[in-house]
N, C-alpha and C positions, 0 to 999 in steps of 0.2 A: 634609255640613255641615262636618264635622272638617277636611276638605281645604280647603275655602273659607275657614274661619276661619283656618288656619294660613298660608294664602297672604296674607291680609290682614294678619296679625300679622307675617310676614316682611318685608312692603312697609314697614310702619310702623317696624320696627327698621331696615331699611336707610335710611330716610329720616332717622332719628335719628342713625346713625352716619355718614352722609355730611355732615349738618348740623354734627355734633360736630367733625369734623375739618376741615371748611370754616372753622368759627369759630375753631379753635385756630390754623390756618395764616394766616388772613387778619387776625386781630388780633395776631399774634406776641406773646401774652401770657406765653410762658414758661410754658405750662400743658400738663402731660403729659395723655395721654388717661386715665390713671387718676385723676388730679386731677379732670378734666372729668367723669367718670362719678361720682366722689364729690360734686361739686357737684350734679349732676343728681339724684341720690338725695336729698340735703340739700333741694333745692328741692321735689321731689316728695313729699317726707315732711312738708312743711309745718311748718317749725320744730321739729325734733326736738332732744333732748338728745344729748349725745355718747353716753350709754349706749344710746339708742334706735338711733342711727345704727350703733354698733358691733353691736347685736344684729341689727339688720336685715341688715347686710353680713356677719355671722357672722365678725367679726374681734375681736381682742382690744381692751380699752379702751386700753391703751398704743398700740397701732397706730392706733386712730381718733383718739386725741389728738394724736399726731404729724401724721396727714392734716389735722385740723382746724387745729392751729397753723400749718401750711404754707399753708393756704388763707386763714387770717386774715392772716397776714404778706404774701401777695400781694395781699390786699384784696378778695377775692371773697366772704368772708363774714364776719360779725361775731357777737358773743354779746350776747345780750339777757336780762336777768335776767327770770325767769318771774314772772308776776304771781300765778299760783297757789301757787307754791313759792318763795319768794325765795332758797332754798338752790340752785336749779336755774338754769342758763343754757341758752337755746334758741339753736340755730344758725340765723342769718338771712342769706340773700343780700343783698348789697349792690348798690348802683347799678352798680357796676363788672360784677358778674355779669350783671346784666339787660341791660347794654349789648352783652355778647357773646352773650347767650342769645336774645334777641328778634331773630328773622329771619323777617319775614313770607313771604319767598320759599319757605320750607319748609313752611308750613302747609298742611294738607290743605284744598282748595278747596270747602267745604261748599256754597257758593252753586251752584257748577257741578254738583254732585252732585244737589242738590235740583231743578234744572231738569230733570233725566232722570226724576224721579219724580212720579207723581201724588200727591194728597193722602193717599189711602188707603196707599199705598206709603211715604210719607214717615212716617205715623204708626207704621206696622209697624216701620220701621227705627228710630224713636225708642224704641219699646217694646223691641225687641231690644237696643238699647244700654243701656237702664235695666237690663235683665236681667244684661246682661254686666257692667256696672258693680257691681252687687250680688253677683254670684257669683264673680268674679275677685279 
């Protein structure tokens, strides 16, 4: 099972990296791979603060602040005042980010996968995905 999981994980990572470099190249946004990676993290973390972003990447606050300022200046993220704590600002991807991020060609074709499974197999896969989501 470990070998199969690692194989799926590698394929997903490769899809991500291919997609990332294609988006950077195609859009010519003057965005480095490091900046794109930071954008991806900010998006996947769902509106983190700069502190949470720095902690997640295990980088210093000044380094995280520099990266965030660069991405704000390029128009890919903005700061939004937290409704829970007015002293904090959340990092929010902008429309410009979603314009380069959304690419339907790179999505896993779930419909095609489901066609190869019967109802019982599909339910088992869904159960496994729920377990993976909770445990990872």
